[in-house]
C-alpha positions, -999 to +999 in steps of 0.1 A: -191+059+409-226+043+409-239+066+436-221+098+427-244+128+428-270+111+451-286+132+478-286+120+514-323+111+511-316+091+479-287+073+496-309+065+526-335+050+503-309+028+487-298+017+521-334+011+533-342-010+503-311-031+508-294-021+476-265-004+494-249-022+523-213-010+520-193+014+542-201+050+537-168+069+536-169+092+506-207+090+502-226+123+497-195+146+502-203+178+519-230+162+542-224+151+578-225+114+587-234+100+621-226+071+644-254+053+662-259+040+697-293+026+708-300+017+744-329+009+767-342+039+786-327+026+818-292+032+805-300+064+785-292+090+812-258+074+820-249+073+783-260+109+778-236+119+806-209+097+791-213+116+758-213+150+774-182+142+794-164+129+763-174+154+736-143+147+714-151+110+710-189+113+714-202+147+699-240+144+701-259+155+670-294+142+680-312+121+707-345+106+699-377+103+719-380+070+738-393+043+715-391+064+683-374+050+653-375+083+634-352+113+635-365+149+637-334+171+633-304+159+613-324+138+588-361+143+594-381+111+589-350+089+587-357+054+601-330+045+626-339+008+622-334+007+584-314+036+571-279+025+582-261+000+559-251-024+587-258-027+624-244-045+654-263-061+683-246-063+717-261-083+746-245-081+780-214-065+762-211-094+737-214-088+700-242-113+690-250-103+654-248-080+625-279-069+605-288-047+576-323-041+592-330-040+630-367-033+629-375-068+642-353-061+672-370-027+680-385-021+714-407+006+729-381+015+756-352+023+732-335+056+729-312+064+700-281+086+701-266+100+669-230+110+672-208+130+648-185+111+625-151+120+611-162+109+576-179+143+576-147+164+574-131+142+546-146+163+518-130+194+533-096+176+534-099+165+498-109+200+487-077+212+503-057+185+485-051+165+517-053+128+507-077+105+524-062+071+519-092+048+527-112+066+500-083+063+475-080+025+483-118+018+486-114+005+521-131+009+554-112+034+576-087+018+601-097+023+637-078+014+668-083+009+705-060+031+726-048+037+762-065+071+763-091+068+791-126+083+787-143+101+816-166+075+831-204+082+837-227+058+855-222+023+842-202+035+811-164+035+810-136+026+787-108+040+765-110+061+734-111+045+699-093+065+672-094+066+634-061+070+615-053+088+583-018+089+569-010+125+561+020+139+542+043+156+567+040+190+550+002+188+551-003+178+587-008+214+600-034+220+572-053+188+582-053+199+619-066+233+609-094+220+587-106+194+612-103+216+643-130+239+628-155+210+631-157+199+667-192+184+663-176+157+641-146+150+664-126+181+655-088+182+658-066+151+661-058+137+695-024+124+685+002+127+657+030+103+651+042+074+672+012+050+676+028+032+706+025+064+726-013+058+727-012+021+731-013+010+694+013-017+687+007-025+650-009-001+625-012-030+600-037-047+623-065-023+631-091-033+657-119-022+634-119-015+596-090-022+573-054-013+572-043+013+546-010+021+530+013+046+547+037+060+522+072+074+527+070+109+540+036+104+556+027+107+593-001+087+610-026+111+624-052+100+649-087+115+654-113+106+681-137+080+667-174+074+672-167+037+677-156+047+712-191+039+726-188+003+713-157-001+733-176+013+763-205-011+757-182-041+756-167-031+789-198-018+807-220-047+795-255-033+792-281-060+787-290-047+752-275-023+727-276-016+689-249+003+671-238+010+636-211-014+623-178+004+621-176+025+589-214+021+581-230+054+590-262+073+589-259+099+561-277+131+574-292+161+556-269+185+575-243+202+555-208+201+570-204+238+567-232+242+592-212+222+618-183+245+617-175+272+643 
């Protein structure tokens, strides 16, 4: 792999320069990745409550100072406006554009929320010989809207989004055990098996990302997903919001081992 062995700081430099614009699953194994939500200050308290009330889908890793583009904790000096491969802009709940650099859209009233990402526990799954299909197939992870309601807070409401990984039946308990030890990057699955039970009609047509192969003897396993806030943004319709594009994360300097119990 071209970027094998790169440190998180080196990967962020590749992203900032525009040389890397791909999805980040499998990048910098062993280091936590993060989802992004950026909102005007007028919505920040409501979203903070939304995240606190829905910690499985929205486990907070860092919140920036108002107007600041730079992180202090999970990736000191990282530029929120440039260090993610692809961003989405929402205006009044409508997706109005995708960008590889949002510095031109930045405002002095913006607050950024960095949310744990399930890409972070994939290295531990692989180390335990649990397959991660989207890495095997070089695809963006499949993500689905569900009928699982989030706890509302202020203007924010909506249903949980989940990511899906097909797991061999005999390895499901191992996958649950491994991921449950990492609640700050979504933790244990919320559902195992029948997708229709959580409102998913067709696994071959994900709402975000790309479908992956489910082999004979495998079970679809569903984890809470950091795209959940994008679902809430579309339903709650704040005037302005920036997020990561699904699958395109911030790669932090935090080692996964430090996010475990």
